[in-house]
ROLO-779295 format. One record per residue (C-alpha): residue in one letter; x, y, z. Coordinates in Angstrom, 2 decimals. Each point is the difference from the previous one (the first is absolute). Layout:
{'a', {X, Y, Z}}
...
% end
This chain:
{'x', {80.87, -3.82, -20.16}}
{'x', {-0.83, -3.61, 0.08}}
{'x', {1.85, -0.63, -3.23}}
{'x', {3.15, 1.77, 1.49}}
{'x', {-0.21, -2.44, 3.05}}
{'x', {-0.02, -3.06, -2.19}}
{'x', {3.02, 1.32, -1.90}}
{'x', {1.92, 0.67, 3.33}}
{'x', {-0.50, -3.55, 0.97}}
{'x', {1.06, -1.28, -3.38}}
{'x', {3.19, 1.99, 0.21}}
{'x', {0.66, -1.02, 3.55}}
{'x', {-0.20, -3.53, -1.33}}
{'x', {2.40, 0.52, -2.59}}
{'x', {2.44, 1.70, 2.35}}
{'x', {-0.02, -3.23, 2.29}}
{'x', {-0.05, -2.43, -2.88}}
{'x', {3.51, -1.20, 0.62}}
{'x', {-0.01, 0.12, 3.74}}
{'x', {0.99, -3.29, 1.44}}
{'x', {1.40, -1.30, -3.29}}
{'x', {3.82, -0.58, -0.11}}
{'x', {2.21, 2.30, -2.04}}
{'x', {0.96, -2.61, -2.53}}
{'x', {-3.54, -1.09, -0.70}}
{'x', {-0.99, 3.66, -0.16}}
{'x', {2.64, 0.60, -2.48}}
{'x', {-1.35, -2.73, -2.23}}
{'x', {-3.45, 1.53, 0.18}}
{'x', {1.31, 3.49, -0.70}}
{'x', {-1.29, 0.43, -3.62}}
{'x', {-2.97, -2.34, 0.41}}
{'x', {-3.73, 0.91, 0.66}}
{'x', {-1.54, -2.01, 2.87}}
{'x', {-2.73, 0.44, 2.50}}
{'x', {0.08, 0.69, 3.63}}
{'x', {-1.61, -3.32, 0.61}}
{'x', {2.90, -1.80, -1.70}}
{'x', {2.56, 1.81, 2.25}}
{'x', {-2.13, -0.82, 2.98}}
{'x', {0.34, -3.59, -0.87}}
{'x', {3.73, 0.08, -0.67}}
{'x', {0.54, 1.83, 3.30}}
{'x', {-1.05, -3.06, 1.82}}
{'x', {3.19, -1.91, -1.06}}
{'x', {3.52, 0.51, 1.21}}
{'x', {2.54, 1.83, -2.06}}
{'x', {1.60, -3.07, -1.86}}
{'x', {-3.44, -1.41, -0.79}}
{'x', {-1.12, 3.41, -1.09}}
{'x', {2.95, 0.22, -2.59}}
{'x', {-0.82, -3.57, -1.19}}
{'x', {-3.75, 0.58, -0.52}}
{'x', {0.64, 3.43, -1.59}}
{'x', {2.59, -1.45, -2.49}}
{'x', {-2.53, -2.75, -0.83}}
{'x', {-2.85, 2.68, -0.43}}
{'x', {2.17, 2.21, -2.18}}
{'x', {1.38, -2.78, -2.07}}
{'x', {-3.56, -1.42, -0.74}}
{'x', {-1.12, 3.65, -0.64}}
{'x', {-3.06, -0.67, 2.22}}
{'x', {-0.04, 2.65, 2.73}}
{'x', {-3.42, -0.98, 1.38}}
{'x', {-1.42, -0.27, 3.51}}
{'x', {-1.14, -3.64, -0.67}}
{'x', {3.50, -1.05, -1.21}}
{'x', {1.48, 1.65, 3.06}}
{'x', {-2.61, -1.78, 2.16}}
{'x', {0.82, -3.40, -1.74}}
{'x', {3.77, 0.62, 0.81}}
{'x', {-0.80, 0.91, 3.57}}
{'x', {-2.25, -3.17, 0.55}}
{'x', {2.76, -2.05, -1.20}}
{'x', {2.82, 1.63, 2.01}}
{'x', {1.23, -2.06, 3.04}}
{'x', {-0.76, 1.04, 3.42}}
{'x', {3.59, 1.11, 0.88}}
{'x', {0.12, 2.43, -3.02}}
{'x', {-3.06, 1.92, 1.26}}
{'x', {0.24, 3.09, 2.22}}
{'x', {-2.48, -1.03, 2.60}}
{'x', {0.85, -3.68, -0.26}}
{'x', {-3.49, -1.44, -0.70}}
{'x', {-1.41, -1.26, -3.19}}
{'x', {-2.75, 2.17, -1.81}}
{'x', {-3.20, -1.38, -0.65}}
{'x', {-0.01, -2.25, -3.10}}
{'x', {-1.47, 1.24, -3.16}}
{'x', {-3.55, -0.87, -0.61}}
{'x', {-0.80, -2.71, -2.56}}
{'x', {3.22, -1.76, 0.39}}
{'x', {0.62, -3.41, 1.44}}
{'x', {2.74, -1.04, 2.31}}
{'x', {1.41, -2.02, -3.00}}
{'x', {-0.19, 3.08, -2.30}}
{'x', {1.87, 2.09, 2.56}}
{'x', {2.76, -2.76, 0.51}}
{'x', {0.56, -0.23, -3.80}}
{'x', {-0.11, 3.98, -0.33}}
{'x', {2.72, 0.07, 2.73}}
{'x', {2.20, -2.54, -1.85}}
{'x', {-0.47, 1.80, -3.25}}
{'x', {0.94, 3.35, 1.56}}
{'x', {3.06, -1.56, 1.76}}
{'x', {0.97, -1.41, -3.46}}
{'x', {-0.49, 3.19, -1.89}}
{'x', {2.15, 2.05, 2.67}}
{'x', {2.88, -2.60, -0.57}}
{'x', {-0.41, 0.42, -3.68}}
{'x', {-0.01, 3.84, 0.19}}
{'x', {3.13, 0.04, 2.12}}
{'x', {1.74, -2.33, -2.35}}
{'x', {-0.89, 2.10, -2.95}}
{'x', {0.90, 3.27, 1.99}}
{'x', {3.53, -1.58, 0.78}}
{'x', {0.85, -1.00, -3.60}}
{'x', {-1.75, 2.82, -1.95}}
{'x', {3.22, 2.22, -0.25}}
{'x', {2.15, -2.81, -1.16}}
{'x', {-2.61, -1.20, -2.47}}
{'x', {-0.37, 3.37, -1.57}}
{'x', {3.70, 0.38, -0.15}}
{'x', {0.28, -3.44, -1.89}}
{'x', {-2.90, 0.95, -2.26}}
{'x', {1.74, 3.27, -0.96}}
{'x', {3.34, -1.71, -0.55}}
{'x', {-1.75, -2.76, -2.20}}
{'x', {-1.70, 2.68, -1.98}}
{'x', {3.15, 1.86, -0.67}}
{'x', {1.90, -3.19, -1.07}}
{'x', {-2.91, -1.11, -2.21}}
{'x', {-0.20, 3.55, -1.62}}
{'x', {3.62, -0.21, -0.81}}
{'x', {-0.15, -3.46, -1.26}}
{'x', {-2.97, 1.00, -2.22}}
{'x', {1.92, 3.00, -1.42}}
{'x', {2.41, -2.42, -1.64}}
{'x', {-1.27, -0.60, -3.59}}
{'x', {1.42, -3.48, -0.21}}
{'x', {-1.51, -1.31, 3.18}}
{'x', {-3.27, 1.48, -0.78}}
{'x', {-0.01, -1.48, -3.57}}
{'x', {0.97, -3.48, 1.35}}
{'x', {-2.69, 0.07, 2.67}}
{'x', {-2.62, 1.09, -2.48}}
{'x', {0.91, -2.77, -2.45}}
{'x', {0.75, -2.86, 2.57}}
{'x', {-1.55, 0.95, 3.35}}
{'x', {-3.07, 2.28, -0.75}}
{'x', {-1.76, -0.83, 3.19}}
{'x', {3.13, 0.86, 2.12}}
{'x', {0.23, 3.21, -1.87}}
{'x', {-3.63, 0.80, 0.72}}
{'x', {0.55, -0.78, 3.66}}
{'x', {3.07, 2.31, 0.15}}
{'x', {-1.91, 2.84, -1.66}}
{'x', {-2.80, -0.41, 2.29}}
{'x', {2.48, 0.29, 3.11}}
{'x', {1.54, 3.14, -1.44}}
{'x', {-3.29, 1.62, -0.82}}
{'x', {-1.58, -0.99, 3.32}}
{'x', {2.55, 1.56, 2.15}}
{'x', {0.48, 2.99, -2.13}}
{'x', {-0.81, 3.24, 1.94}}
{'x', {0.63, 2.39, -2.83}}
{'x', {-1.84, -2.02, -2.65}}
{'x', {-1.78, 2.93, -1.55}}
{'x', {3.15, 2.00, -0.78}}
{'x', {2.22, -2.96, -1.16}}
{'x', {-0.08, -2.71, -2.56}}
{'x', {-1.04, -3.40, 1.04}}
{'x', {2.13, -3.05, -0.69}}
{'x', {-2.48, -0.80, -2.69}}
{'x', {0.65, 3.33, -1.63}}
{'x', {3.77, -0.83, 0.00}}
{'x', {-0.51, -3.44, -1.36}}
{'x', {-2.27, 1.23, -2.86}}
{'x', {2.54, 2.71, -0.94}}
{'x', {3.08, -2.40, -0.01}}
{'x', {-1.48, -2.94, -1.61}}
{'x', {-1.23, 2.04, -2.98}}
% end
């Protein structure tokens, strides 16, 4: 019976795991495993800060209590639910805390920038790959590049192969080059 009691409390904790966490942050955590202690820490932040922290946690693939606590400690007072700073992490000096706050702020800015340009960057990469694939299908161009610009040809080949999703089922550019040059 004692074992069953422990299982019930564990189930109850799982049921309330996302209570107090905004929908957008909960959605980001949807397919991730994390502890009840991590969600307790995230709950102390306001919704916008929860989303920022969960984005950082997920992008770093570090869903740990200590990482969540570090984010909580560097969160400004106005972004906390109760409006008061949590106790500082033990073993960290004030200078280290200030440095961590600056780095977290910088990392969040970089993350937002990447997030904003990601779609356009992927589209550009797909278009460039398509163009280079067509270009390298031209025997004359491939022969010229092989003879006079081998490094450029190698880089074009690397680009085409790097972004190729269906690489296992299709020839690589190197395969085409070898077949045409022969």
